[in-house]
N, C-alpha and C positions, 0 to 999 in steps of 0.2 A: 610575590605575585604568582609564581609558579605553584605554590602550595594552594592558593585560592583557586586557580584554574583546575588543578587536580581534584580539589574537593567538590567543585561545581560540575565536573564532567559527567558523573552518573545522572544528575538531574537533567542535564542538557540532552542526554541520551533519551530520557523520557519525553522531553519536549520534541525532539526530532521524531520519535515514534508517534506521538499524539498529533502533531501538525501534519505529518505525512499521511497518517491514517484518515484524518478528517478530509484532506484533499482527495484521497482515494475514494472515500465514502461518498463524496459528492458526485462521482461518476455513477455509482450504483443507484443513488437516490434519484438522479436525473433520469436514468433508464426505467426505473420501476415505479417511482413515486411522482415524477414530474416536477421535482424540486432540485435545484433552482432553475432547471430548464423545463421546457415543455416535454411531456412524456414521449419517449422514443422507444417504446417497448420493442425489443428485437423479436424476430420470429421465435416462437416457442421451441425450446430445446436446441436452438442453434448455438454455435460456438460463442457468438456475441451474448446470447441469453445466459449461458453458463458463466461467462466472464462477468456479466452484470451481477449475477448472484454472488460471485466471489468478491466483487467490489462492495456490494451492499453488506453482506454478513461478515466478510473478512475485514472490511473497514471498521465495522462496529467492534469486533473482537480486538483488533489492533488498537483502536482508540482506548478501549478499556484496559488493554494490556493483559488479556486473558488468552491463554494458550499461544502466546506470542511466537515462540520459535517454530512450531509446526505450521501455524497460519502464515507466518512470514515466508516460510519455505514454499508453501503452495502458491502464495500470491506472487512471489518472485518468479516462479515457473510460469504462472499465468501471464505475467508481463513479458517474459521472454517469448512465449508462444504468440502473444498478441503482437509484439513488435515484428517478429519474423513473418507472420502471416498477413498482417494488415498494413504495416508501415514500410518495411524493407523493400517490398516489390515496387513501391512508388519511386524510390530513390535510395542511393547509398547513404546519403547524409541525413541524420535525424532532424536537423533544422528544416530540411526541405520536405521530408516525408511525414512530418507531423508526429514523429515518434519520440521526440526528446523526453516527454513526460514518462512514456512507457519505459525507456531506458533508465531514467532516474529512479522511478518506482522500483524497477527490477533490482537495482543495486542497493538502494536503501533497505529494501526488504531482505535482501541477501545478507547485508550487514547485520540486521536485527536477528537473523538466525544465529549468528555467532556471538553478538554482543548481548543479546537478551533484551528485555523490556525496559530496564532501568528501574529505579526505586519507586517511582510513581506508577504503579501498575497493580492489577489484581493478582498477577502471578507472584509479585514480591510479597504481597499481603498474605497469599496462601502459604508461601514458604515460611512466613513468620519472620 
């Protein structure tokens, strides 16, 4: 059983990356494309606007597994900044300040910086 789990682990890394990226992408599409929520376009060039661009384009790149490590590094930082500027001032506890997703995204993306994209990615395909 241990051998099977070890053999499947790289593929599950890809699954973690893809699912996390799609959830993250949903925030960007909501802000800029009005899907799946109503459009809530942040003020142009505001911190929230730049964050939305990161969610949109970073989510696409991570879903595809393209430039995974540098994109994940940037998005991890984006989520840390987002948490400390938008959520933490409301309360110390993420469950109360609405920042639990930001914390989770931050650390999943930080993990991807070190673990890489997994085998189901354009990065892996480019490496051959």
